[in-house]
N, C-alpha and C positions, 0 to 999 in steps of 0.2 A: 504494500500500500504506500509506504514511504517513497519507494522508487517511482511509483506512478505520479505522485504529487511533484516530486523533483523534476520528472520528465515534462509534465504539463507546465510547470513554472518556466523551465528552460525554453520550451517551445514557445510559450507566450512572450518571453523576453526576446527571442529571435524574431518573432513576428513584429513586435514593437520596433525593434532596431531596423528591420527592413523597411517598414513604413516611414520611419524617421529619415532614413537615407533617401528614399524615393521623394519624399516631400522636399528635402533639402536640394536634391538635384533638380526637381521641378522648379523651385524658386530661383535657383541659379540660372536655369534655362530661360525662365521668364525675364529675369534681369538682363541676361545676355541678349535675348530677343529685343528687349527694349533699349539695348545699348547702354545699360546702367552698370557702373562699377565705381568703387571708391568715391562715392558721393557725387558722381556726375553721370549724366546720360549723354551719349554721343548722338549726333545727328548727321545725316548725310549732307555733305557740302560739295556738290559736284564741281563747282567752280574752284574750290580750294582757296577761296579768298574770304577775308573779313574786311569790312569797310565801315569802321566806326564813323567816318565822316559822312557817309551816306545815311547812316542811321539817324544822325542829328536832324536831317532835313525830312525824315520820314513822317514825323508828326510835329506839327507846329506847336510852339509854346502855348500853354493854356492862357485863357484870357485873364485869369487871376494871377498869372506870373509867379508861380511857386516852383521851387525845385521839384524834380520828379524822380522817383525810384521806380524803374520798370523791371519786373521780373518776368522772364520768358521761361516757361516750363511746361509741364503736362500734369494732368490730374492723376495719371497712373505711374508716374516716375517717383520712385521712393524718395530721393533727396528733395524733389519738388514738394512732395507731401509733407516733408519735414519743414519746409520753408513756409507753407501755407499759414499756419497759426501765427508765425512771426510777422508775416506781411499783414495779416488781418489786424493784429494788435497794433502794429505801427500805423496802419491806415487810420484807425480810430484815435490812437494817442496823439498823432501829429496832424490831425485834420486841421486845415487852415494854415499850416506852415510847410507841409510836404504832401505832394500827391503821390500815392502809392498805387501802382497799377500792375495787373497780371495778364499775360496773354498765354493761353494754352496753345502751344505750337503744334500739337497733334490734332487738335480740333479746328484750329484756325491757321493752317500753314501759310496762307496768303498774307495774313496780318503780321506774321513774323518775318517774312522775306526781306523787308527793308532793313532789318537789323543784322542780317548776315551772320546769324549765330551758328555755332558748330557743336556746342555742348549745352545741355540743360541740366540744372537751371543756370541761367545767366542773368545777372543783375546789372542793369545799366543806370548810371547816375547822370542826370541831366540838370543843368542850371535852369534858372527861371526863363532864360531866352531859348531853351531847347537845345543848347549845345551839350554834346556828350563830354562828360568830365572823367569818367572812369567806368570800366566794366570788369566784372568778376565772374568766373565760371565755377560752378559747383555750389555746394551748400555754403551759406554765408550767415554766420550767427548775428543776432540782433546787435549786440554790443560792438562787434567788429564793423558792422555797417555804420553805426553811429560814430565810431572812431574815424572811419573813412570820411564821413560827411564833415566831421570836425577838421580833419586834415585838408579837406577841400575848401574850408573857410565858412562852413555852415554850422551855426550853433542852434541847437534846439533846447527848449527849457529844461533845466536840470531836474525839475519836478517830474518830467516825463520819463526820465531814466530810471530803470529798475535796479 
């Protein structure tokens, strides 16, 4: 009887291990299919070019003349999903002093074309006149983004910092 219990437990552990390995491989395959690794998702860029200068003219400066943070990503990209709550929080916290926008490049590839991105997520920092100041590829933490804005000469109220 004791041997049967041990055999059943070992068999159950083997099944659990096989399922875990298959799930891990499936997740890796999904990430690879999406082009995602190391906090970034790659995109096809047939021209092999990036043109930040062209991106600045893609969308004119807003009428309220605020600096703008544009995040280009996708709803199903893991690092992009990690960015979503940060961007939502920044959009609310800095309303009136910073425009925060998101473009899903998988759902709206035409909207992303003017920015010539090659990896998602990509964050682009624009001044109030619509000039591109900086771009970052991959996950970008909130405090790192605020530090970059400060380096670029933009101060946001200290009360908004966490």
